[in-house]
C-alpha positions as CSV (number, residue, x, y, z in Angstrom):
1,M,-1.9,46.4,49.9
2,M,-5.0,48.3,48.8
3,M,-3.4,51.6,49.4
4,G,-0.5,50.6,47.2
5,I,-2.8,49.6,44.4
6,A,-4.7,52.9,44.7
7,A,-1.5,54.9,44.6
8,L,-0.3,52.9,41.5
9,F,-3.6,53.5,39.8
10,C,-3.4,57.3,40.5
11,F,0.1,57.5,39.1
12,W,-0.8,55.3,36.0
13,Q,-3.5,57.8,34.9
14,R,-1.0,60.6,34.2
15,D,-3.3,63.3,35.5
16,T,-1.9,66.1,37.8
17,A,-4.7,65.9,40.3
18,L,-4.5,62.1,40.5
19,A,-0.7,62.3,40.8
20,I,-1.1,64.5,43.9
21,A,-3.8,62.1,45.2
22,G,-1.4,59.2,44.6
23,A,1.4,61.0,46.6
24,I,-1.0,61.6,49.5
25,V,-2.0,57.9,49.5
26,M,1.6,56.8,49.4
27,A,2.5,59.1,52.3
28,A,-0.5,57.7,54.3
29,D,0.7,54.2,53.5
30,V,4.2,54.9,54.7
31,V,2.8,56.3,58.0
32,A,0.5,53.3,58.4
33,I,3.3,50.8,57.8
34,E,5.7,52.7,60.1
35,R,3.1,52.7,62.8
36,T,2.4,49.0,62.5
37,I,6.1,48.0,62.5
38,H,7.3,50.2,65.3
39,T,4.5,50.1,67.8
40,T,5.7,49.0,71.2
41,Y,3.9,48.0,74.4
42,V,5.8,48.6,77.7
43,L,4.5,47.7,81.1
44,T,6.2,49.9,83.8
45,G,4.9,49.6,87.3
46,D,1.2,50.5,87.2
47,R,1.2,51.8,83.6
48,L,1.0,50.6,80.1
49,V,2.9,52.8,77.6
50,V,1.9,52.4,74.0
51,G,4.5,53.8,71.6
52,R,3.0,54.4,68.1
53,G,6.1,54.5,66.1
54,R,8.4,57.4,65.3
55,F,5.7,59.7,64.1
56,G,3.3,59.3,67.0
57,K,3.6,60.3,70.6
58,P,3.4,57.6,73.3
59,Q,0.1,57.0,75.1
60,T,0.1,56.1,78.8
61,I,-2.7,54.1,80.3
62,L,-3.0,53.3,84.0
63,I,-3.5,49.6,84.6
64,G,-6.2,50.3,87.2
65,D,-8.2,52.2,84.6
66,I,-8.6,49.2,82.3
67,V,-12.2,47.9,82.8
68,K,-12.4,45.2,80.2
69,M,-10.1,43.3,77.7
70,E,-11.6,41.5,74.7
71,R,-10.1,39.5,71.9
72,M,-11.8,40.7,68.7
73,P,-11.5,39.4,65.1
74,T,-10.7,41.7,62.2
75,L,-13.1,42.4,59.4
76,F,-12.7,39.1,57.5
77,G,-11.5,37.1,60.5
78,A,-8.0,36.6,59.1
79,S,-6.5,38.2,62.2
80,H,-7.5,39.5,65.6
81,Y,-6.6,42.3,68.1
82,I,-7.2,43.1,71.8
83,L,-9.8,45.8,72.5
84,L,-9.2,47.5,75.9
85,Q,-12.0,49.5,77.5
86,I,-10.5,52.3,79.6
87,G,-13.0,53.9,81.9
88,A,-16.6,54.3,80.7
89,N,-16.2,55.6,77.2
90,K,-12.6,55.1,75.9
91,R,-11.5,52.1,73.9
92,I,-8.1,51.3,72.3
93,A,-7.1,48.5,70.0
94,L,-3.8,46.7,70.5
95,R,-2.0,44.0,68.6
96,P,0.8,42.5,70.7
97,D,2.8,39.6,69.4
98,N,1.9,37.2,72.3
99,E,-1.7,38.1,73.1
100,E,-2.3,35.5,75.8
101,A,0.8,36.5,77.7
102,F,-0.1,40.2,77.4
103,I,-3.6,39.7,78.8
104,Q,-2.3,37.5,81.6
105,E,0.3,40.1,82.6
106,I,-2.2,42.9,82.6
107,K,-4.6,40.8,84.8
108,K,-1.7,39.9,87.1
109,R,-0.8,43.6,87.5
110,Q,-4.4,44.6,88.0
111,Q,-4.6,42.0,90.8
112,Q,-1.4,43.2,92.4
113,Y,-2.6,46.8,92.5
114,E,-6.1,45.8,93.9
115,D,-4.4,43.8,96.7
116,T,-2.1,46.6,97.8
117,P,-3.6,49.1,100.2
């Protein structure tokens, strides 16, 4: 919403530099919306594949590499997301539709792969 207001303000001013800035803000807004709408999470065997929409390439995460999963609130607490810690230093934020089922399925698969020799 804020990006749309910023783009509208830039176009309203009728200045060439601001019009270019407004076009850039609109393009960034389109990419952000597209990424939000078309993000997918697919569990296949021992991997989690995160598809980041049509403009981004998929990211593959090994289930065994996930060290920690935490439910985190957003800035003003209106929503929340899942923060995965992968290895020692890498973190990724995910927003699946059914967070509890997602976390339970990850834990179940981690347990399966720990039990298999």
